[in-house]
N, C-alpha and C positions, 0 to 999 in steps of 0.2 A: 408248593412253591407259589409265591405271589406273582400274578401276571400284571401288576401295576408297573408303571414307569417309575424308575428309581432316580431321585433327584438329590444331588449333594449341594447344600448351600454353605458357602465359605464367607464368613463375615465376623469381625471381631465384636460386633454388637448384636450377636445372635439372639440375646434375651429379648431384644426389642421387636423381634420378628415373629413372635408367637401368633399374632392374629393372621399373618400370612400363612403360617404353617397350618393353622386350623382351616383356613379357606381352601388351600391347595389339597389338604388331606380329604376335605369334603368333595373335591372334584375328582378324586380317584388317584392322586399321585402319592407316592411313598417318599417322604423326605428324611434325609439325614443332615447333620450339621457339624461343622468344625469352625474354630475361631481363628485359624491362621493357615498360611500357605503350606507350611511343612507337613502339618497333619493331613491337609487335603491331598497332597501328593502321595503320602504314604497310603491313605485309604484307596486312592485311585489305582495304585499299584496292585492292591490285594483284593479289591472288591469290584463288582460290576455296577456301573452307574450309566444312566441313559442321558443325563444332562447335568451340567454344573452351573449354579448361580454364584457369581463371584464379585466380591467387593474389590475396589482398587486400593483404598487407603487402609492398610492393616499393619500392625507391628511385624517387624521382620521382613519377609518377602512382600513386595508389592503385588497387586493383582496382575500387572503385565508380566512380571517375572513368573508368576504361577502359570499364566497362560502358556508361556514359552515351554515350561517344564511339562505341562500336561500334553502339549502338542508332540513333544518328544516321546512320551509314553504311549499315548493313545490319540493319534492325530485326527481321528474321525469323531472323537467325543465332542458334541456341541457344547459351547460355553456362552452364557448370557451374562454380561457384566451389569450388576445392579449397584450403583455407586453414587456418591454425592459429587464426584468430580465432574466439572463442566469444562475442564481445560481441553482446548481443541487438539493440542498435540497428543494428549492421552487418548482421546476419541480416535484420532487418526491411527495411532499405534495399535489400538485394540482392533479396529476394523481391518488394519493391515495384517493382523495376526489371524484373520479369518474367523472371528467370533460370529456367533449366530445373531446377536443383537446387543444393543447398548441402551440401558435404561438409567435415568437419573432420579435419585431419591429426592423427595418422597414420591413413591410410585403407587399408583392406584392398583388395588388387587386385580381388577379386571384387565388393566393394562399389562400386568405381569402374566395373567392367564393367557392373554392374546399372544404375547411373545412366546410362551411355552407351546401353545397350540401351533404356532407357525413352525416350530421345530418338529413336533410329534405328528401333527395332523395335517400339515400343509398338503402333502401328496394326496391324502384321502379326501380332503375338502375340495381341492382343485379337481380331483377326479369326479367327485359327486356333482360339482358345478358344471363341468364339461358335459357330463352325461345328461343333466337336466337341460342344458342349453341346446344340445343337439336334438334331444327328444322334442323339445318345443319348436325347433326349427325344421324338423324333418318334413312335415307336410308343406311348409312354405317353400323349401328347397325343391320338393317334388313338383310343385306348381310352377316354379321358375323354369325347371327343365322342360316341362310340358309346353309352356307358352313362350319360350325364348325365340325371338325372331330377328335379333340383330347381334352383331359381334360383341357389343358392350354387355348384353345380357349374358353371353357365354363367358366373358371375362369374369363377371361377378359370380357366376355359378362355380367356375373353376377356383377362384379365390376362396369361396366359402368351403368348398370340398377340401382344399389343401389345409385351410385353417382347422376344420374339424378333425381332419386326419391327424394333424400334429397334436391336437388336444387329446384325442381318444387314444393315441398310441402311448400316452403317459398314464393311462388307466390300466386296470387289470380286467376290464370288461371286454372280453374277446367277442361276445355275441353282438354287442352294440357296434364294435369296430367292423364286424362282418356285415352288419346292416349298412354301414357307410360304404363299405367296399362294393356292395351290391348297387347302391345308389350311384357310386362312381362309374361302374360299368354301364348303368342305364344312361347316365349323362353323356358318357363317351359315345355310346350308340346314337343318341339323339344329335350330338354335335357332328358326327360323321354324316348323318343324313342332311344336316344343315349345310355342311360344306359341299356335299354333292349337289344340292339344290341351288347354291348361290355362287360357288367359286368362279365358274365361267362367266356368269352374268356380271360379276364385279369388274371384269376387264372390258366390258362394253362401254360405249359413250366415253371414249378416250381415257379410260381408267379413273374417271372422276368419282366413281362410287366406291373405289377401293378403300378399305380400312387402313389404318396404320400398319405397314408391312415392311418386309426386308428392304424393298427398293426405295421407300420414302422415309424410313425411320430417321436417318441422319439429316436429311434436308429439312424435316419438320421438327426434330427435337434436339439434335446435337448442334448443327451449325447456327441456329438462332441464338444459342447460348454463348457462342463465341463473341457475339456483339456486346454482351453484358458482363461476361466473366473474364477477368484479366488473363487467367490461365485455365486451360481445359485439357483433360486427358481421357481418351476413349479406351476403356478396358474391355476387350472382348474375350470372354471365357467360353471356349468352344464347348457346345453340348450342355450348357447349364440350364437345367430345368427350373421351373418356377419354385417347386418345393425345395430345391437345392438353395436357391437364392434366399428364400424365407429362412432357411436354417442358418446360413452363414451371415446374414445381415445383422444378427445379434452382436457380432464383433465390432460393428461400427456405431452402435447407438450412442455410446458415450461421447464420441468425438465428432460426429457428423449429424447434420440435418439431412434426412433422407426422403426423397420423393420417388415413388416407384409405381410402375404400372406394367401392363402386358401389351405386346404387339403381336402381329400375325406373321409367323415364318412362312414364306412362300413354299409351294410344292415344286419339286421334291424337297423335303426338309433335310437337305444334306449340305455339307460344306461347299461343294463345288457349285451349287445353285444358290442357296440362301445366303452364304457368306459373300460370295462374289457380287451378288445383287446388292447387298448392304454396302459394300465399299464402293461400288460403282455408282450407286444411286440409280440403277437401271435394271430392268428385267433381263433374264438370261438371253433371250433372242435379240434384245437390243445390244447387249454386250457383243454377241457374236457378229452382229451386223456392223457395228461401229468400230469394234476392235477385233477383227478376225484373227490377228496374230496372237491375241491373248486367250480367246475362248477355246476350250477343248471339250469335245463331245464325249459321251460315255465310252465310246469305242476307240477313242484316240489314245495313243501311248502317252505315258508321263503323268505327273501329278497335275491335279486340276485347280490347285489353289496356290500358285506361285506368284501371283501378280496383285495381291491385295494392296501393296504400297502404291503401285502404279495406278491402279483403279481409284484409290483414294485421292491421289494427286489430280487426276482428271476430274473427279467430282468437285474438288476444291476449286479448280479453275473455272469449271462450269458455273459454280455458285458465286464466283467473284471473291473467293478467299485466296489471296495471293501469298500469305505467310507460309514459309516453310515449316515443316513439322518433323518431330522425331518419330521413328517407326521401329518397333522391336517385336519380333515374332519369336516366341519361346516355346520350344518343344521338349528339351531336356532339362532336368533339374539343375545341372551345372550352369547352363545358360542363364537360368533364372537367378542363381546365386551371383554370378558374375555381373549381371545387369544391376541387381540390387546393390552390390558393393560399389559400383561405379556410376550410379544413377545421377548423382549431382553433376558430375562432369559431362555426362551425356546430354542432359536436358537443359543446361543453363542458357543455351542460345535460343530456346524455343518458347513460344507461348501456348502451343498445343501439340499433342502427339498421340500416338496409337501404341497400345500394347496388346498383342494377341497371345493368349496363353492356352496352349493345347495340353491339357492334362485329363480333364474329365472324359473327353472323347477317347483318349488312350486307355483310360480305366475301363470304359465301356467295351472297347475292342478286346482288352486283355481278359475281361470277364467272359467273353465269347470263347477265347482260345485256351484259357487256363482253368482246369477243374478247381484248383484252389481258390482262384478269384471268383469262380461261380458260386462256391460255397460261402465265401465272404459277402457276396452281394447277391443273395438269393431272393431278395424281396425289395420293394421300393424303400422300406424303412432302413434296411441294412445298407443299401446302395447310398442312400442319403447320409447315413452315419459315416460311411467311408469318405464321402466328399467333404463333410464337415471336418473330420479328423485331418484329412490332407490339407485343407485350406488353412486351418489354424496354425499349422507349422510350415507353411509353404513360403517360398520366395515371393510368390505373388502378393501375399498379405503384407510382407515387408515392403515390397515395391509400392503398394497402394498407400501405406502409412508414410513412406518417404515422399511420395508425390504430394500428399496432403500437407506435410511439413513445409514444402515449397509453395504452398498456397494454391495448389491445383484443385479445381473442381473436377470430380471424377464422374464420368458417364459410363456406367457399367451395364453391359448387355451381353448377348449371346447370338448365335446364328440359328440355332434350332435346339429342340429337346430330344428326348428319346422315350421309348415305351418298352416295357417288359412283354415280350411276345410269347404266345402260348399255342395259338391255333394255326396249324399249317394249311395252306391252300395250294393246290397243284396248279402249275402253269407250265406250258410247253412253248418253246420258242426256238429260233434259229441259233446257231452256234455262237454268234456274236452278241447274244442277249446279255445285258449288263448283270452283274452279280449281286446287286443290292437286294436285301431280303424284303424291303418295304415298298420298292417301286421297280418297275421294269419299263424300258424303252426299247422298241423294236417293231418289226413287222411280222405278220403271220403268227401272232401269238394265239395260243389256244388256252382259254380259261372260262370260268363261269362268270358272266358279266354281273350277276346278282351279288357276287362275293367281293367285288372290287369297285373302286371309283375309276372309271375309264375316261380318258380325254383323247378322242379320236382325231381331233384337229388341234395339235399343240399350239399352232399360231394364235389361236383365240386367247390363250393364257400366256402368251409371250414366252413359250418354251421352244428352243431349237429342236430340230430333228435331224438325226444322222442320215436318214434316207427319206425320199419323197413320201413314201407310204408309212413312215414310222408313226406310232401312237404311244401313249403312256398309260399304264395302269398303276394304281396305288392301293396298297393294303390299308384296310381301315381297322379301327379299334386295336385289338391285340393280335391280329392275324399276321402271318408271314408267308412268303412265297417259298415253295419247295418243289424241287424237280422230281419227276416220277422215278428216275434212275437212282438207285440206292436210297429210296425214300425214307425208310426207317432210320438208317444211319444219319441221314441229313437232318431229320426231325429231332433225333436225339441230341445232335450236336448243337442245335440252335434254339430249341425250346427253352423258355425261361431265361433268355439272354436279353440284354437291352439293345434295341435297334432303332434306327431312325430313317426317314425318307418318305414315310407315309402320312396318313391322316389320323390324327388323334389330338386331344387337348394337350397331352404331354409333349408332343412334338411341335405343335403349331402355335400354342399360346405361351409365349416365352417372355421373360422379364427384361425390362430396362429400368435403370435407377439413376438418379442424379444425387450425388453425395457432395454436400457443401460443408467444409470444415467449420465447426462452431467457433474456432478461434477468430 
């Protein structure tokens, strides 16, 4: 049996195409031909072809009609139209029918070969190029990790790792992907050392040395845009990692100009700390001091993130933004659908507003609690795939498109990321020790200080403390805290789940993006 790719060429002037047949046969393709659409459809019903080359202007059925019939029979069979027709409506219809390419006669043989290669060899060629590029950049990336000495260096390292991860996951070279994963672990280890050495120091000198972070993101990036953009909407997607944003941003390329970067989520990288700091424009201990009725410590009863709207209002007033804004917090899918359906009535009185969407964080928690979800999201790649699939069909995507139709510029960001944890670390504390797997706050904690990032004086980093002698410890890299009681059961429950609260690139280096509609 021949292992050549089989190509069917459908054209009523097939006798004039002999030079092309000889050229493509010489390149290893096996060609068959028919002169009309009916014969082509019959052949495709009864034989196996890998590609169809199709003319538009033929006696009987037109090329577009043939495309429609082929798609009914074999929807995945790629079709390249090779035709004299330059009519734009025909091009649009052909492309709308999901053809692989559209070539206008007279066509150069190499142009035709390129179009065919894009169908058969694109994955292979892209894979080879990705491998070559990563191999050439490996040593450079290693040097960047070794000599990184500021947060911008770490942003670039993380961006490069995510880029190569996305590229190599599309190849079948598991060994090279394994090399990248090892380099990812190395970079996370070095990043955690960098945070240990610099985090407390950043808050000295009245916080002037702080990088862009949870507490100053909006004052430095969002509010200045309100002066130049007629309408603005802040979209906060809870627990959105940078690799998630890179994956879903493809849905916006056609309709938006996109500027994106990373900022630093404060510690602990959790909703109650990082998100409240973002909406308040203040560090957690400042919120506790100025608004004691709002702030809740880890051991306080009740939810810790009920006051985002009030905190946002106070930040607006403090920055001289007197305009009222719409505010919508969405947790359930039905809430998202209802808001999407009624969005025009809701936002018509406002020039800016806030949408908080809690789904990815819920997905992360359900992955911890459900064996089925753990199987579905058992790796960074599968977790990312779930996020992309959800977003493409979500009310949030509809909401963002409708805001764009109303000429809103979108400021998309998150409060923190998450990391897949693997290594348990034992910690012992008092009964009221908080339950987060990536950070602990309390007193009289027993742990190995070499295994954690410890902050003995929380006031130095603007963290509140529930007791006078309270301190904080943070898990680093992919570690998580486990109690000695029922240790094996506890570890089995939480290992290989996605958690947040600690120190890692995935939790702390998180995206923000500005989307301006091209219209």
